[in-house]
N, C-alpha and C positions, 0 to 999 in steps of 0.2 A: 565421580559428581566434574561436569564440565567447568574451569574455572574463565568464568565472561573479566574478571579482573582486572582494568586495565594498567598498562605499564607506560606511561606517559612518559616519552623522553623527549627530552630537551629538543629544541631546534637545530638543526644541521644545514648545509648546504648540499646540495647537487653539484658534482663537480663532471657530470656526464654530459658531453659538448652536445650528444645525441636530446638529451631532455632540454638542455638548454635551448636549441636553434627549437626546440618543441614551445619555451614558454615564450617565447622572441614572435613563432607564429599564431600560435593563443591569443597573447594578447596585442596583434596586430589586427584580428578578425575579433575582436572583442565585441567593439561597437553592431560588428554587421551580426552578432552572436545575439546582443539582447534586442538588437532592432528586428531578428528574426522570432525570438519568443515573443516581444511585445504583439506582433500580427499573430501569433499563434494562442497568445490569451487573447485578443479580443472576440475570437469565436467560441458562443458558449457553448461550446461541446459537452454539453448532459446527457448523460447514456441513458438515463432514468428512464422508463417506459413513460411515462407521466409528459414528457418535453420533446420538440419538435428534432426528431431525428436530421431532418435537413440540416443541422446545424455540426453535431459530427460527423456527415458527410462533407461538409464543405472543409470543417475543419481533418479528414481525411485526404480532401484533395490538397490543400495547402503542406499536408505533410511529406506529400509523394514527389511536389513540385521542388519540392528543397532536396529530397533524396537523388532526386532525378539530377537536379544543377550539381552534384558531386562530380558524377560523369565514370565512376569508378564499378558502377553493378550492371552485371549485365541482365537485369532481371529485378523490374520495378513494379509492381501492381496494388491494386486495391480487391482486398478477396472478403468473400464473408463465407461461414461457416455454419450450419444449421445448432438451432437449438432442440436437444432431442430427436426422436428419431421419427421414420416415415416420411412418403413422400410428401405430407402437409405440413412436415415442420416448420416454422419459422427460421427466420435467416437471425443469425447476428449481426452485434454494429459491424461496420467496415474497420477493416486492418490494412494498414501497410506491411507492404513482406518484399525483403529486395535478397539478391545476394548476388554477391563476386568470388566465384570460383579460386582457390587456393593454385599457387605457381610454387614450383621450386622446391616440393617438401614442404612447404609451410603449413600451420595450421587453421583451422576455420574459428570463426570467434560470429559466437550469435550474442547481435547488442537486443535487448526488449527497454519497451519503454511503453508509457499507454497515450495518449492523446485526447482521450475523454478527462471530465472531469465530475467533479458531485455537486449536485444544486446551491447557487450561491444562496439560498438561505433570504433571510430580509434585507431590503437593500439599508432600512435603515442601523443594519446593526455594523456595516461598514462603513468607512474612514474617507473612502474613497467607490466609485462604481464598482462594482467586484467585476465587471468586466471592460474595465477601463483600466489598461495597467499605467499602475501611478510609484513616480519613484522618491520614496522622501528615506533623508540620507541615503545609507549603504544597501536600501533594501526594496525592492521591486514590488508592490500589493499588486493583489488581483487573484479570483478562481482560477487555480489550474498556474500561476508562476512557479510554484514549487511543484507540487505532485496534480501530472508529473509530465509537465510542459518543458519544464526546465532537462529532466530525463531526457527528452526527446532530443531536445536543443544540445545536450552533451555531447549526444551521441554523433550527431550531425557535424559539431564546432568540433569534434574529437578528430575525425576524419579528414576534415577539411586540415585540421594543424600538418596530420600522418602524410594528407597528398603533399602540403608544402614541401617537408623535409622530405622524405625519398622519393615523390613523383614519380615515376613509370617505373620505378624498381619494384614499385609495390606486389609483394609477392602474397600478402596475408587474406587469407579468405574469410569474407565478410558477410555475414546473413545478415537482416534486420530484422525485427519484429514489432511494430509500432502498432498495438492493442488500439483498440475501438470502446471498450467494454469494461475495462477492470472497477469500474467503480459501481457498476452493476453487478458483480459477480463473476464475470467473467463469464457467462453459460454457454455461449458455444464453443470454449476456450479447448477442451478435450478432441470437439472434433475440429475444430480446426487446426492442432499440431498432427490429427492422424491426413488429413488430408493436404498438409502442404510438410510433410514433412521431408520430402528432398530439399524443398528450399531452407527448410531450417535447420534442418540436424549440422552441429558444430561439434569439435572437439573443447570448448567451455563458452560458456554461457552468461553474460551479462545481464543482471537484472539491476537495470540503474530507477530505483523507487522504493530509497530509505531513508536512511539517517544517518547525521554525522553527531558527534562526541558532544562537539561545540565548534564555535565560530574558528576554533585555531586547531582542532583535532580530528583527523579524518578517522571515520569507522567501519570497519567491515563487520557489516550483520551475520552472524551466525546461528543465531538461534530466534523462530518468531513463534507465536501463539496459533491454532489455528480458532477458527469462528462454527457457530451456531446457531444461526438464523431461524429462527419461526415463527407464527403470528399466533393469539391463543388467545382463544375465543369463552370468555365466560361468562354460563345463562341462568339464571333461575325462575325466570316468566316466560309465557308465551305474548305477554302483553305490556305495556306500562300501566304502570298504575298510580292514582291517587296516595302521597305520601303522606298526605296526612291522616287519610282515612286505614292506612294499613301500615305503615312504620309502625317499630314496634315490633308487627308480630310475623312480617315477610320479609326475609330477606333478598335485597336486592342483588343487584349483578356488580354492580362497587363495590357491596359491603365484603361480597366474596371474592373478589379479585384482590382487592388490598389483602385480605386476610391471607391468600392464598397466596402474592407475589411477597410478602414479609417473612414467608417458612424458607425463601430461596438463600436469604443470609441470617446470617449469627450476630450478635448481639455488637462486635466491634467491624458488622459489616463484610465477615469476609465470608466464601461460598460454602454453603451450607447443606450441598446438596452430596450424597453418598453418591458413590463412582467420580467424579470428577477430582481427581489426581494433581499432584505438582511435581515438578521436574526438579531434581538435586543440580544446580545449578547454583558456583560460586560468584557472587557476584560485589561492583565494585562498591567506595562507599557514596551516598547521595545523597545529603542532607535534607529534613524537611524541610530548612529554610530556599534550597533549591527546588525544590517541590512546590512548594506556593509560589516562588517566582513565576514558574515557567507555568502555570495553572490556572494560577489566577485564584486561589483558594483564598475564600473569605478571610477577615481575622475571626477568628472564633469559631472557626469550622474545623472540626479533625479531620490527620487520615485516616482512611478506614483498613481493614485488614491488619497481618499479623508478618512478623520474619521482615527483615529487612526490606526498606521503599520498592529496588527495584526488583527484587524475588517475588514481591507481590507484580508486578506489572510486566516482568520478562518469565517466571516461570510458575506461577500458580493460575488458575481459573477465574474469570472475572463473570457476573453475569447486568449485564446494562437494560433496564426498561426506554428504550429508543424513540418510544410513539403510541398514543393513545387514545383510538376512537372513543370516544367520547360526546353529549353536548358541551359547549361553551360555557364559561362562568357569564356570558353575555347571552346566552340562549338557554342556561338553566329555567326549569322549569320543575316547577315541584311536582315530582315521579320519582317514581321506584323504577329505576332503571332493566328491564328486562334481561338485555345483553352488555358485555363492556369485552374487546377487544384489545389488546396491546402487542406489541410489539420488543422481542426478547430476545438479545442479543448476547449470547457469552462465549468467551474467550476458553481455549483451549490450549494448556500449556501441553512444549513437545513432549513427546513420549508419548501421548494419549491419540487413543482412535477417535473421528470426530463422530465416527456412528454410535461408540460403543457412548462418547459422553452424552448424544442425542437420548439414545436409550434412556442413561439415569435421569436426564430432564425430567422426558416424558412421564417416567415411572416415577419419581417426585410428585410432579403435578397431581399425576391423576391417583396417589396415594393419601394424598391431604388435600384433597377438594370441600373445603367447608358449606358447610350442609347440605350437604348432597348434589351441590351446583354442576351442571352440564359442563365438560369440558370439550373443545374439539380443536386440532392444533393442524395449522394447513402453512402454504406459501414455506416451506422448509429451501432451507440450505445449510452445507455443510463446506469447509474448507480441512487441508490436513493440517497440520502445524509443522515445522521444520527443523532439523537441526544439520548445518552445512559441516560437510565432514573437510578441515583445516588442514589436514595432513598432505595433500597435492600439493603441484607444480601449481596451479592454477592461482592459489590461493599465497601462496610464497612471490610468487612473479607480481601479484595487486600489491602484495604488502608493498614493495619496494619501489614499487609505481607511486603509491600513497605516501611514501616519505620523503619521493624524489620530488610531487610535484608542492607537498604541504612543509617542506622544511622539521614533518616533525612523523615519528611512527606511528603506525595508526591500532588503533585500540580493537577490540571482539568487542560488538555490544548483542545484547538479546533485543529483540523489538517486541511492545506488549502488543502493537495492531499484526493484522496476519497479510500473507501474500499465499492463498493459497494455490495461484496454480502452479506454485514454485514443486511441490508434489508429483504435478502432473507432468511436467518436464521431466523430472527425475524419471518418472516410469517411462517418458515416451522413450526418451538420449539417456538411458541409465550409465554409461560411458563417460558424459559429460560432466565437467566440471562447472560448477554453481558457485557462483560470485556476485552476493545481494550487496548495491553500494547505493549511495544516492546523494543526492542535492539537499537535501534537508538539513535543517538544524532545531535546536529547540524549540526558538520561536518563532517556525516558520509558521505554524497553527493549519495545519496541513487540514481538510474537512470543516474550517471554521471559519466566523467571518474574520476578515483581515489577511487572510492566507498570502506569507512572504517568500521573498528570496532574498536571502543573502548575497548581495552581488559577488564579493570577495571568497564565500565559497563554493559561489557556481566557478567565478572563474578558476580553482584551485579543481575543482571536480570535471573540469573540461581537460585540464591540464594530465589529471590524473589516468584518467582513460585514455586522453595519447600516447602516455606515457607507456601505459599497458601495453596501447594497438602497437606499439614498436617494440619494446619488450616481446612480442609474440613473435613479430616479425622477422624477430631475430634466432628464433626456434624452429627445430625439426618439430613437426608436426608427431604428437602425443602416439 
C-alpha cells in the first residue's frame, strides 16, 4: 500500500542564506513576473482543432521571447513534430524548446509546462472576460492563468532569480520544454521527444502542471490517474420517424443510449465495469464539507462512490459523459432519433494499463447494447496512469526546497486528473527522476469558468523552483 496521508508540519523559517537571497530576488521580480503572465493570458491559445491555430503560434512566439531574454540558453527554438506516421502526417502545435549545457560536473534539469489552454466556454459563465486577466483580491482570473501559463512563468521567473543570485557561476544544465498541445491530448508528444531527445535529455524532470494541498501547504504529486476517452455512437434506425406514429414500438437511439450508459455505474454511482480496478493507496482525511465547498455541490445532492472521498478521486476509476450530440431542446421535434453520439471520459487508477481499461469498457458496452442497438466506437485516446518513485535524490531535494520556500513541510498527494505524457517521458528517459509540482490550489478551477491563480501560492511556487535549481546547482551530476 502506498501511503499518501499528509503529515503537515508547522511553519518554519529557512536559515539558508542562498534561499533568503533567492527570496529577495523573487520578490523584487514579482511585479514583472505577473505582468509577463498577464500578457500570456491575453493570448487565446486554445489548441483544440476547432480554434484558430494562429493564437497558439502567437503564444509560442511570446514564450520564446521570454526564454531568449533570459540570456543563458545555447539554443532557443520553436518546433513541431508529426502526429502519426508517414510523410503526410499533420504537424502538432508549436512547442518552445531550449537548452544550456551543464558545466563542471553539474546535473541537467528539464523544466516542462504548456502554453496552450482549454476552451473558455461561454463568456456569460465568467465574472470577467476569460482572456482579460483580472485581479480580484489575491487571485488573478483568466483562462490559463493557472493551467498552465503560471507554470511557464514559474520556470522563467525561477531562472531569473537564480541568475540574479549566482550570476556567471551558473553551472547547472537546464532544458526547457513548453508544449503547445497538452490540452488537446499531446498527440505529437512521443514523436517530439524522439526528434528532440538530445535537447531534452536530463537527470531530473520538473513537470509544473499540478496542484497544492491548499494555499498554505505545498504538495508533491506522486500518483496520477490515467485516461481513456472515445466517442460512442448508438444507432437503432436508418432514418428518423414520427414519435407519435411509432413511439412505443420502435426503440429510438436516445432510449438505447440512456439505458446503455446507465449500466456503467451501480446504484451509488461507483463504476460498474468489470476489469476496471482500484489502486491500494492510503489517503488523508478529506471531509465531505470540504468536497462540497471546493466543488459547489448543491444542497441535497449527495456524493457518489464508495470508500474515502480521496480514494474515489485518486485511486478508483471514474466515468463521465462529457458531451452529447443530439437535438437541442429549442430545436427538438417529435421524432424518434436514429443515432446519438456521446463522448465518454474514463479515469483509470494507478497501476492499470490504459489499453486493458479500454478493452474492458468496449466489452461492457457491446455486451449490454439494449434492443440490439448498433454501436460504433471511434476517436479513441488513451493515457497511462503514473506513480512517482519517491525514494530518489530528486524528490528529497524538492521536498527541502518546498519546505524552505513555504515555511511548511510538503505533503504527497494524488491527483484525480491525468498527465498521460509523463509515462512517455519515463519511457524516453528512464534514468531521469520525475518531479510533478504545480501552481494551483483547490480553488483554481482549472478547465472551468473563473479559473484563477492565487498570487501567494504563485510566489511560493516560483521560490520553490528557484531553491530547487540552486540545490541542483550545488550538487554533482547524478
